[in-house]
C-alpha positions in Angstrom: 27.2 -10.1 -6.4 27.0 -6.4 -5.5 24.7 -5.6 -2.6 22.3 -2.8 -3.2 22.7 -0.7 -0.1 20.0 1.9 -1.1 17.2 -0.7 -1.2 17.0 -1.4 2.6 17.1 2.3 3.3 14.3 3.0 0.8 12.3 0.1 2.3 12.7 1.5 5.8 11.8 5.0 4.7 8.7 3.7 2.9 7.6 1.9 6.0 7.9 5.0 8.1 6.1 7.1 5.6 3.3 4.4 5.3 2.8 4.1 9.0 2.8 7.9 9.4 0.2 8.3 6.6 -2.0 5.5 8.1 -1.9 7.2 11.5 -2.9 10.6 10.0 -5.7 9.0 8.0 -7.0 7.4 11.2 -7.7 10.9 12.5 -10.1 11.7 9.7 -13.9 11.5 10.1 -15.9 8.8 8.3 -16.3 8.3 5.4 -13.0 10.1 4.6 -11.1 7.8 6.9 -12.2 4.6 5.0 -11.7 6.3 1.6 -8.2 7.5 2.5 -7.1 4.2 3.9 -8.7 2.3 1.0 -6.9 4.6 -1.4 -3.6 3.9 0.2 -4.1 0.1 -0.1 -5.1 0.6 -3.8 -1.9 2.6 -4.4 0.1 -0.1 -2.6 -1.4 -2.8 -4.7 -0.8 -1.0 -7.9 2.8 -0.3 -7.0 3.3 -3.9 -6.0 1.9 -5.0 -9.4 4.2 -2.7 -11.3 7.2 -3.6 -9.2 6.7 -7.3 -9.6 7.8 -7.5 -13.3 6.7 -11.1 -13.9 6.9 -12.5 -10.3 3.4 -14.0 -10.0 3.2 -14.2 -6.2 4.0 -10.5 -5.9 1.4 -9.7 -8.6 -1.1 -11.8 -6.7 -0.4 -10.0 -3.5 -0.7 -6.6 -5.3 -4.1 -7.7 -6.7 -5.3 -8.7 -3.3 -4.2 -5.4 -1.8 -5.9 -3.5 -4.7 -9.2 -5.5 -4.1 -9.1 -4.9 -0.4 -8.4 -1.2 -0.9 -11.4 -0.9 -3.2 -13.6 -2.8 -0.7 -12.3 -0.7 2.2 -13.0 2.5 0.4 -16.4 1.6 -1.0 -18.0 -1.1 1.1 -16.3 -1.8 4.4 -16.6 0.6 7.3 
C-alpha cells in the first residue's frame, strides 16, 4: 500500500484557506456576511458530495452542509 503524501498536505492547505476565508467573511456587513458564509458551506457540501463517489455517509454530510449553507444564506442571521 503506497501512502499518498500529497493528500495530508492538501488537507492542511484547504483548512488554512477555509479558516482564512471564514475570518475575512466575518468582517463583512450583514447581509453579505451571512450570504458569504452560507455560500462557503454550500460549496463545501457540493464538493463533499462530488468527492464521496458512493460513500453514503460522506454524501449525507455533504447534503447536511449544503442545506445548512442555504439556510445560513437565506434565513438564519
